[in-house]
C-alpha positions as CSV (number, residue, x, y, z in Angstrom):
1,M,15.6,-4.8,15.1
2,V,15.0,-3.5,11.7
3,G,17.8,-4.7,9.2
4,S,18.6,-7.1,6.2
5,V,19.9,-10.2,7.3
6,R,21.0,-11.9,4.2
7,T,20.6,-15.8,3.9
8,L,22.3,-17.7,1.0
9,G,21.1,-20.9,-0.3
10,A,17.5,-22.1,0.7
11,I,15.1,-21.3,3.5
12,L,12.4,-23.5,4.9
13,I,9.5,-22.1,7.0
14,R,7.8,-25.2,8.6
15,G,5.2,-26.1,10.9
16,A,2.8,-23.0,10.5
17,R,-0.5,-23.5,12.3
18,Q,-2.2,-21.7,9.5
19,L,-0.6,-20.8,6.2
20,L,-2.5,-18.3,4.5
21,T,-1.3,-18.5,0.9
22,L,-4.2,-16.2,-0.6
23,R,-3.8,-18.4,-3.7
24,G,-6.7,-18.0,-6.0
25,P,-8.0,-16.6,-9.2
26,V,-5.7,-14.4,-11.5
27,G,-7.7,-11.1,-11.0
28,A,-8.6,-9.2,-7.9
29,R,-10.7,-11.0,-5.3
30,R,-14.6,-10.1,-5.5
31,G,-17.5,-11.0,-3.7
32,G,-17.2,-14.3,-1.8
33,A,-13.7,-14.9,-3.2
34,L,-12.6,-12.2,-0.5
35,N,-13.4,-14.8,2.0
36,E,-11.1,-17.4,0.6
37,L,-7.6,-17.4,2.0
38,T,-6.5,-21.0,0.9
39,I,-5.3,-21.9,4.5
40,I,-2.7,-25.0,4.6
41,P,-2.8,-26.3,8.3
42,D,0.7,-27.4,9.4
43,G,2.2,-25.6,6.3
44,A,5.4,-24.9,5.0
45,L,7.2,-22.8,2.5
46,L,10.5,-23.3,0.4
47,I,12.3,-20.2,-0.5
48,R,15.5,-20.1,-2.8
49,D,17.0,-16.9,-3.9
50,G,14.4,-14.7,-2.6
51,I,11.8,-16.8,-4.6
52,L,8.8,-19.2,-3.4
53,K,9.6,-22.4,-4.7
54,E,7.3,-24.7,-3.0
55,I,4.2,-24.3,-0.8
56,G,2.3,-26.9,1.0
57,P,2.0,-29.3,4.0
58,S,5.1,-29.4,6.1
59,R,5.3,-33.1,5.7
60,R,5.6,-32.8,1.9
61,V,7.8,-29.6,1.8
62,E,10.3,-30.8,4.3
63,N,11.1,-34.0,2.7
64,L,11.8,-32.5,-0.9
65,A,15.3,-32.8,-2.0
66,D,15.7,-29.1,-2.5
67,A,14.9,-28.5,1.5
68,R,17.8,-30.6,2.4
69,G,20.4,-28.2,4.1
70,A,17.9,-25.4,4.2
71,V,18.0,-22.8,7.0
72,E,15.0,-23.7,9.0
73,I,12.5,-21.3,10.5
74,N,10.1,-23.0,12.9
75,A,6.7,-21.3,12.7
76,A,5.1,-23.8,15.1
77,G,1.8,-22.5,16.6
78,R,2.0,-19.3,14.2
79,V,0.3,-17.7,11.5
80,V,2.2,-17.5,8.1
81,M,1.1,-15.1,5.6
82,P,2.0,-12.7,2.7
83,G,3.2,-9.1,3.7
84,F,0.9,-6.4,3.8
85,V,0.6,-4.2,0.5
86,D,-0.4,-0.8,1.7
87,S,-1.6,0.9,-1.7
88,H,-2.5,4.5,-0.5
89,T,-0.1,6.7,1.6
90,H,1.2,10.1,1.8
91,L,4.5,9.2,3.0
92,V,6.5,12.4,1.9
93,F,3.8,15.3,1.6
94,P,2.8,17.4,3.2
95,P,6.1,17.6,5.4
96,P,5.4,17.5,9.2
97,G,4.8,20.9,10.5
98,T,2.8,22.4,7.9
99,P,-0.6,23.6,8.5
100,A,-3.2,21.3,7.1
101,G,-4.9,22.4,3.8
102,E,-2.3,25.0,2.9
103,L,-1.0,23.3,-0.2
104,E,1.6,26.5,-1.3
105,A,2.8,26.7,2.2
106,A,3.7,22.9,2.1
107,A,5.3,23.1,-1.3
108,R,7.4,25.9,0.0
109,A,8.4,23.8,2.9
110,V,9.6,21.1,0.8
111,C,11.7,23.3,-1.2
112,A,13.3,24.9,1.7
113,G,14.1,21.6,3.2
114,T,17.3,19.3,2.4
115,A,16.7,16.2,0.5
116,K,19.0,14.3,2.8
117,R,17.0,15.2,5.9
118,Q,13.5,14.2,3.8
119,I,15.3,10.7,3.2
120,V,16.3,10.2,6.9
121,R,12.8,11.1,8.0
122,T,11.2,9.0,5.3
123,R,13.4,5.8,6.0
124,L,12.5,6.0,9.8
125,H,8.7,5.6,8.8
126,L,9.7,2.8,6.2
127,H,11.5,1.0,8.8
128,A,8.4,1.4,11.2
129,M,6.2,0.0,8.4
130,A,8.7,-3.1,8.0
131,R,8.1,-3.8,11.8
132,H,4.8,-4.1,11.4
133,G,4.6,-6.2,8.3
134,T,4.5,-4.1,5.3
135,T,6.5,-5.2,2.6
136,T,5.1,-3.0,-0.3
137,M,3.6,0.2,0.0
138,E,2.6,3.3,-2.4
139,A,3.6,6.9,-1.9
140,K,2.2,10.2,-3.4
141,T,3.5,13.4,-4.2
142,G,1.0,16.1,-4.5
143,C,2.6,19.4,-4.0
144,G,0.6,20.9,-6.9
145,P,2.0,22.7,-9.8
146,D,5.3,23.8,-7.9
147,D,7.8,22.0,-10.2
148,R,10.8,22.2,-7.8
149,A,8.8,20.6,-5.1
150,E,7.2,18.0,-7.1
151,I,10.4,16.9,-8.5
152,K,12.4,16.8,-5.4
153,L,9.9,14.5,-3.7
154,L,10.1,12.2,-6.7
155,R,13.9,12.4,-6.4
156,V,13.4,11.5,-2.5
157,L,11.4,8.5,-3.6
158,A,13.9,7.3,-6.2
159,A,16.4,7.0,-3.3
160,F,14.4,4.0,-2.0
161,K,14.4,1.6,-5.0
162,K,16.6,-0.8,-3.2
163,E,15.1,-0.1,0.4
164,L,13.7,-2.8,2.7
165,V,10.2,-2.2,1.7
166,D,9.2,-1.8,-1.9
167,V,8.1,1.9,-2.5
168,V,5.7,2.4,-5.6
169,P,5.8,6.2,-6.4
170,T,2.7,8.0,-7.6
171,V,2.4,11.7,-9.1
172,L,-0.5,13.1,-7.5
173,L,-2.2,15.9,-9.4
174,R,-3.5,18.5,-6.8
175,L,-4.2,22.0,-8.0
176,S,-4.4,25.1,-5.8
177,N,-7.1,24.9,-2.8
178,A,-8.1,28.7,-3.7
179,A,-11.9,28.7,-3.4
180,Q,-12.0,30.1,-6.9
181,P,-8.9,29.0,-8.8
182,D,-7.9,31.5,-11.9
183,E,-8.5,29.6,-15.2
184,A,-5.2,30.8,-16.8
185,S,-3.7,29.4,-13.7
186,M,-5.2,25.9,-14.2
187,A,-4.6,25.7,-17.7
188,A,-1.0,26.4,-16.9
189,A,-0.7,23.8,-14.2
190,F,-2.4,21.3,-16.6
191,E,0.0,22.1,-19.2
192,W,3.1,21.6,-17.0
193,Y,1.8,18.5,-15.7
194,V,1.4,16.9,-19.1
195,R,4.2,18.4,-21.1
196,E,7.0,18.8,-18.4
197,L,6.3,16.6,-15.4
198,L,4.8,13.2,-16.5
199,P,7.2,12.5,-19.6
200,K,10.3,13.5,-17.4
201,M,9.3,11.2,-14.7
202,R,8.4,8.3,-16.9
203,Q,11.6,8.9,-19.0
204,C,13.7,8.5,-15.5
205,N,11.3,5.8,-14.4
206,R,10.6,7.8,-11.1
207,A,6.8,7.1,-11.2
208,R,4.5,4.2,-11.6
209,F,1.2,5.9,-11.4
210,A,-0.4,9.1,-12.1
211,D,-3.4,10.2,-9.6
212,I,-5.8,13.0,-9.6
213,A,-7.2,14.7,-6.3
214,W,-10.7,14.9,-7.8
215,D,-12.7,18.3,-7.9
216,A,-16.2,18.4,-9.0
217,D,-15.7,21.8,-10.7
218,P,-16.7,21.1,-14.3
219,R,-13.8,23.4,-15.7
220,L,-11.3,20.9,-14.4
221,R,-12.7,18.0,-16.2
222,P,-11.0,18.5,-19.7
223,G,-7.7,18.8,-17.8
224,F,-8.3,15.9,-15.6
225,S,-8.9,13.7,-18.7
226,R,-6.0,15.0,-20.6
227,Y,-3.6,14.4,-17.7
228,L,-4.7,10.7,-17.4
229,Q,-4.8,10.3,-21.2
230,T,-1.2,11.5,-21.0
231,A,-0.1,9.1,-18.4
232,R,-1.7,6.3,-20.1
233,S,0.1,6.8,-23.2
234,L,3.5,7.2,-21.5
235,G,2.7,3.7,-19.8
236,L,1.7,4.9,-16.4
237,G,-1.1,3.4,-14.4
238,C,-4.1,5.8,-13.5
239,K,-5.7,6.5,-10.1
240,I,-8.5,8.9,-8.7
241,H,-8.9,10.4,-5.4
242,A,-12.7,10.6,-4.8
243,Q,-13.1,11.7,-1.4
244,G,-15.8,14.4,-2.1
245,E,-19.6,14.0,-2.4
246,R,-21.1,12.9,-5.6
247,P,-18.2,10.7,-6.9
248,G,-20.3,9.5,-9.9
249,E,-18.3,11.6,-12.4
250,A,-15.1,10.5,-10.9
251,I,-15.8,6.9,-11.1
252,A,-17.0,7.5,-14.8
253,M,-13.6,9.2,-15.7
254,A,-11.8,6.2,-14.0
255,A,-13.6,3.8,-16.3
256,E,-13.0,5.8,-19.4
257,H,-9.3,5.8,-18.6
258,L,-8.7,2.1,-17.1
259,A,-7.8,3.3,-13.7
260,A,-6.4,0.7,-11.3
261,S,-8.2,2.2,-8.4
262,V,-10.5,4.7,-7.3
263,D,-9.8,5.7,-3.7
264,H,-11.8,6.9,-0.5
265,L,-15.6,6.5,-1.8
266,E,-16.8,7.7,1.6
267,H,-19.9,9.4,-0.2
268,A,-20.5,6.7,-2.9
269,A,-24.4,6.1,-3.2
270,N,-26.1,2.9,-4.5
271,G,-25.8,4.0,-8.1
272,D,-22.0,4.8,-7.7
273,T,-21.5,1.0,-6.4
274,S,-22.8,-0.1,-10.0
275,L,-20.6,2.4,-11.6
276,M,-17.7,1.0,-9.8
277,A,-18.5,-2.5,-10.6
278,E,-18.4,-1.5,-14.3
279,S,-15.5,0.2,-14.2
280,R,-13.3,-2.8,-13.0
281,A,-11.3,-0.6,-10.8
282,I,-10.3,-1.4,-7.3
283,A,-12.0,0.6,-4.6
284,T,-9.2,1.4,-2.1
285,L,-10.7,2.2,1.3
286,L,-9.2,4.0,4.2
287,P,-10.7,2.9,7.6
288,Y,-8.3,4.9,9.7
289,P,-8.9,8.4,8.8
290,N,-12.6,7.7,9.1
291,F,-12.2,6.2,12.4
292,R,-9.8,9.1,13.8
293,H,-12.1,11.8,12.4
294,R,-15.5,9.9,13.2
295,E,-16.5,10.6,9.4
296,K,-18.7,8.4,7.1
297,A,-17.1,5.5,6.1
298,A,-17.5,4.0,2.5
299,P,-20.5,1.7,1.5
300,V,-18.2,-1.4,1.8
301,R,-20.9,-4.1,2.0
302,A,-22.9,-2.6,-1.1
303,L,-19.5,-2.3,-2.9
304,I,-18.6,-6.0,-2.2
305,D,-22.2,-7.0,-3.3
306,S,-22.1,-5.5,-6.4
307,G,-18.9,-7.1,-7.3
308,V,-16.4,-4.5,-6.8
309,P,-13.0,-5.5,-5.7
310,I,-11.8,-3.7,-2.5
311,A,-8.5,-2.9,-1.1
312,L,-7.7,-1.6,2.5
313,A,-4.9,1.0,2.7
314,S,-3.5,3.1,5.6
315,D,-3.6,6.7,4.2
316,F,-0.5,7.2,6.3
317,H,0.8,10.6,6.9
318,P,3.0,11.3,9.8
319,R,1.2,14.2,11.0
320,H,-2.4,14.1,9.6
321,C,-2.8,10.4,9.5
322,P,-0.3,8.8,11.8
323,N,-1.1,5.2,11.5
324,L,1.4,3.0,9.4
325,N,0.3,-0.4,11.1
326,M,-1.6,-2.5,8.3
327,Q,-2.7,-4.7,11.3
328,T,-4.7,-1.8,12.8
329,V,-6.3,-1.1,9.3
330,V,-7.3,-4.9,9.0
331,A,-8.8,-4.5,12.5
332,L,-10.5,-1.2,11.7
333,G,-12.1,-2.7,8.6
334,C,-13.8,-5.5,10.7
335,L,-14.9,-3.3,13.7
336,E,-16.0,-0.2,11.5
337,M,-16.8,-1.4,8.4
338,G,-18.2,-4.9,9.0
339,L,-15.8,-6.9,7.1
340,T,-14.8,-10.4,8.1
341,P,-11.1,-11.0,8.8
342,A,-10.7,-13.0,5.9
343,E,-12.3,-9.9,3.7
344,A,-10.1,-7.5,5.4
345,I,-6.7,-9.6,4.8
346,S,-7.5,-10.3,1.1
347,A,-8.2,-6.5,1.0
348,A,-4.8,-5.6,2.5
349,T,-2.7,-8.2,0.6
350,I,-3.6,-9.7,-2.8
351,N,-6.2,-6.7,-3.7
352,G,-3.5,-4.3,-2.6
353,A,-1.2,-5.5,-4.8
354,H,-3.7,-5.5,-7.8
355,A,-4.2,-1.8,-6.9
356,L,-0.6,-1.1,-7.4
357,G,-0.1,-3.6,-10.5
358,C,2.5,-5.8,-8.6
359,A,0.1,-9.0,-8.0
360,D,2.3,-11.0,-10.3
361,R,5.0,-10.8,-7.6
362,A,3.4,-9.7,-4.3
363,G,0.2,-10.1,-2.3
364,S,-0.1,-14.0,-2.1
365,L,2.3,-16.9,-1.4
366,E,2.6,-19.0,-4.6
367,A,5.4,-20.6,-6.2
368,G,7.5,-18.0,-8.5
369,K,6.4,-15.0,-6.4
370,L,8.7,-12.8,-4.3
371,A,9.2,-14.2,-0.6
372,D,7.6,-11.5,1.0
373,V,6.3,-13.4,4.2
374,L,5.3,-12.5,7.7
375,V,5.4,-14.9,10.6
376,L,2.9,-13.9,13.6
377,N,2.8,-14.3,17.0
378,T,-1.1,-15.8,16.9
379,P,-2.4,-19.3,16.3
380,D,-5.4,-17.9,14.2
381,Y,-5.7,-15.2,11.5
382,R,-8.8,-14.1,13.0
383,E,-7.0,-12.6,16.0
384,I,-5.7,-9.8,14.1
385,A,-9.0,-8.0,14.2
386,Q,-9.0,-8.5,18.0
387,H,-5.5,-7.2,18.8
388,F,-6.4,-3.7,18.1
389,G,-2.9,-1.4,17.7
390,M,-0.8,-4.5,18.7
391,N,2.0,-5.6,16.6
392,L,1.7,-9.3,16.1
393,V,5.0,-9.6,13.8
394,H,7.3,-12.0,15.0
395,L,9.5,-12.1,11.8
396,S,9.4,-10.4,8.4
397,L,10.9,-11.4,5.2
398,K,11.3,-9.6,1.9
399,R,12.6,-11.3,-0.9
400,G,13.7,-14.2,1.3
401,E,15.8,-11.8,3.6
402,C,14.8,-11.3,7.1
403,I,14.1,-7.5,7.5
404,Y,12.6,-7.8,11.2
405,K,12.7,-10.0,14.0
406,E,11.3,-9.0,17.4
407,G,13.7,-8.8,20.1
408,D,13.8,-9.6,23.6
409,V,12.7,-7.2,26.5
410,A,15.9,-7.0,28.5
411,P,17.7,-4.1,30.4
412,R,20.8,-2.5,28.8
413,T,23.8,-0.7,29.9
414,V,24.4,2.8,28.9
415,E,27.6,1.6,26.9
416,E,25.2,-0.6,24.9
417,L,22.7,2.1,24.1
418,W,25.2,4.9,23.5
419,P,28.5,3.3,22.6
420,A,31.3,5.7,22.7
């Protein structure tokens, strides 16, 4: 079941076997701090009006005056933790059915389809994310210099401002995938992005970040820099896709423009990890596509040892990267990248929130933050890494509202399934 069940007044979640608060330093978690989940045994949460009010041992929280008359949720024998923050997805582009790598064909497909159909299809994916514990996620565009397609996708994403899952829209600058792009066309594309699209999207409040699909072609660097500089002047955050070889130049540009994250980094070398540490950007790593395509993974241990904060994300796309389960991402972070379960959970919650600029309200269970809470069908958080592909979510709360509760397996009559 996915749907919002509004509860007025206070909610008390009590008796958690392990309450993972992720309470810790103000900034993103680095080094050994990634292993600090700040666990409260037999823990409890008190929620009022969608905000976390009290977090602590059950005996203390359930005896507070504010807990009297609260709706109680018994979490005995279960893990309670923050909702997952998926900080890198391609939720709406390219559309299903388009060949991989054909940017122009994908943009034409966006223009040919109806916004209503795109919204319906996207909502199905968002609801599936909610069932698997994601409460905040990012969604990129990336149609290339096709103004109709790019603006249409941003309008589709704007339709989800009040959705069950918080959606953070990102404008992804992706140029033509022609082998030798024409310089005049490249200049025109950059001009459209910086003079038309970015100002319009900021004015309408339809984007939070500006991203770049990095290309090592030196002719593109001035345009990339201008794009990021314009985004910053408009109050947008910056990100860089750095999935190609020799990502050092992309990391240097990220440092210059105070990027929130540099994503992929599969080809990062030892020198690049030092550059990342100096940049202060978060390294957003994507274990599922590396696993699926048996590609080289980012040097995660070298990044952590260099003091780089890491986040884990799904890279979800319904056709090309069809995994939206952040529990699977955590498991792959452990199985394929050598992370500890605590490191992977930190990377998939609080550091993902820092990568999206929303750590002041999401990613950990602390007083004053949104009540984005998961109750899991496991007594120990380390089992998330062992239950590969399973859904352990018993209950999901978003802003204190129950948006998902697992249902019984039971026979259904035809009338129940297809009412007249």
